[in-house]
N, C-alpha and C positions, 0 to 999 in steps of 0.2 A: 160718804159722811158729809153732812151739811156743815158749812162754815158757821161759827158762832154768830149770834145776832149782836149787833153793836148795842152798847149801853145807851139808853136814852135818858136824858134829863130835860124835861120840858120839850122844847122843839129842837134841841141840839143833839147831834149824834157824837158819841165818844168812842173812839177806837184807838188801838195802839197798845204799847207796852206800858206797864206800870213802872215806877221808879225801882221798886223792889226786883222786878224781873230783869231789868237792865243791870242792876248792881250784882245780882247773882250770876248772870251771864259773864260779866266782866271778871268776877272773882274766879270762875271756872277757867276762863281763858288765861288769866294770870297764873293759875296753878299749873296748867298744861305747859305754858312757856317756861315756868320755873323748873319743872321736871325735865323738860327737853333740852334746856340750855347746856347743862354739863355734857350731855351726850353729843350734842352738836359741836361743842368745844373740843371734845376728844376726837371727833372725825375731821376737824379742820386740817391738822398736819398731813393726814393721808390724802385729803383732797388737794392740798397745795402741791404735794409731791406728784400725784397723778396728773394734775393740770400742767405742771412744768414738763413732765415726760411727754404728754400728748402734744404740747406746744413744740417741743424739740422734734418729735416724730413728724408733725405736719410741716414744720419749717424745712426739714431735710427733704421731704417729698417735693415741696415747692422749689427748693434749690436744684434738685435733680431735673425737674421740668424746665426751670430757667436755663440750665446748662444746655439742654437739648434745643429748646426754642431759640436761644440766642447764639447757638453754635460756638460756645466758649466754655472754658473750665471755670467752675465756681468752687471757692474754698470756704469751708466753715471750720472755725477753730474753737478748741475747748481748753485753752491753757490759762484762763483768767478765772479767779474766784467770783462766783455770783452771777455769771452770765456766759453766754457763748456769742460769737460774732462772725460776721462775714468779713473775709480778708481778701479783697480783690487784688491787691498788689503784693500779697505774701510777705509783708514786712512786719508781721506781728500786729498787736492792737495799737491803732493810732486813733486820734480824735475823729476822723472822718468815717471810720468803719461802723457799719450798722450793728448794734448790739441787741441781744434778746435777754433781758434780766430774768433771773430765777425768782420764784416766790420766796419770801422770808423763811429761813431755816433749811431750804433746799440747797444741796451742795453736790459736788462730784464725790461719789463714794458708792460702795457696794453693800452697805448695810452689814448684815452678818452672813451674807451669802458666801459659802466656802469655795464655790466653783461656779462656772457658767452653766447655762441651760443644757449644754452638750457634755458637761462633765469636765471640760478643759479648765485651765487656769484663767483667772480674770485679768484682763489687761485694759486699763483706762485709755480710751482714744484721746489724742491731743488734736487731731485734725481729720477731716474727711473732705475729699474733693470729688467732684463729679465732672467727667470730661464731656465733650460735646455729643457723645452718644449715651450719656447717662450712666456710664460705668464708673464705679467708685474706686478711690484709693484711700485706704484708712491707715493712719499712722498713730503709733508705731506698729510695726508688724513683728510679733514675737512668735516663733514656731511653738506649737503646742498650746496656744492660748487663744481665747476668743477676745478680740479687741472690739470694744463697744463703748458707748457713752453710758456710764453707770451713774445714777442719781439716787441719793438717799436724803433723809430728813434728820436734822439734829435740832433739838429744842434749845432754849436759852441756857439750860443747865448742862448742856453737853450730852444729853441722853439721845441715843439713836433709836428710831422706831424698830429697827431690824428689817424693815421692808425696804426694797429698792426696786428701781426700774432700770432696765437696760435697753438702749436703743442701738440696734446693730444694723449694719448694711452688708448684705450678702454680696459676693463677687458679681452677681448678675445685676446688682443695682437695687434689688428689692429691699425695703426697709421694714424691720420687724421691731415690735415693742414686746418686751418680756417683763414679767413681774415676779419678784422674789417675795413670797408671802410670809417669810420667816422660817419656813421649813422646806419649801420646794419652789421651783419655777413654774409659773402658770403659763 
């Protein structure tokens, strides 16, 4: 297909878009954004929850590697609302401890999950440590339950999404990320 010939007016060439073409294009773009905005707004809480869970997952992997590399025990605590932190001196949260804040609306919680991915009771972890070989200790330990860090999302009105993520550390040191989709664990 041949490109259209430019308009000529005397010795001048005219090419480009007319004002009407530009206005119609902008109107179509505005309508698409208007239709997409509510959908994107509904996705934001789930993205915040997923992002926080992935941040926790990768931080735990990094802390495990740090423990091995530096030949020392590394402590991560989950007993403060809105963030988790490294506790090198095991004295609870103090001003010098490095903290990792949650996205707005994300908190410790298991959504509406009635049990863990293995069918056991849910137990919220308050701390995980990795020794110099990368082997974990998760606290508290409750027989018959899966202890993990459970995260869910609650909006400003107190409504829970029903979805949650669990980050657990196996006795071998491997770290897993599980998602409760409202009906089952993925």
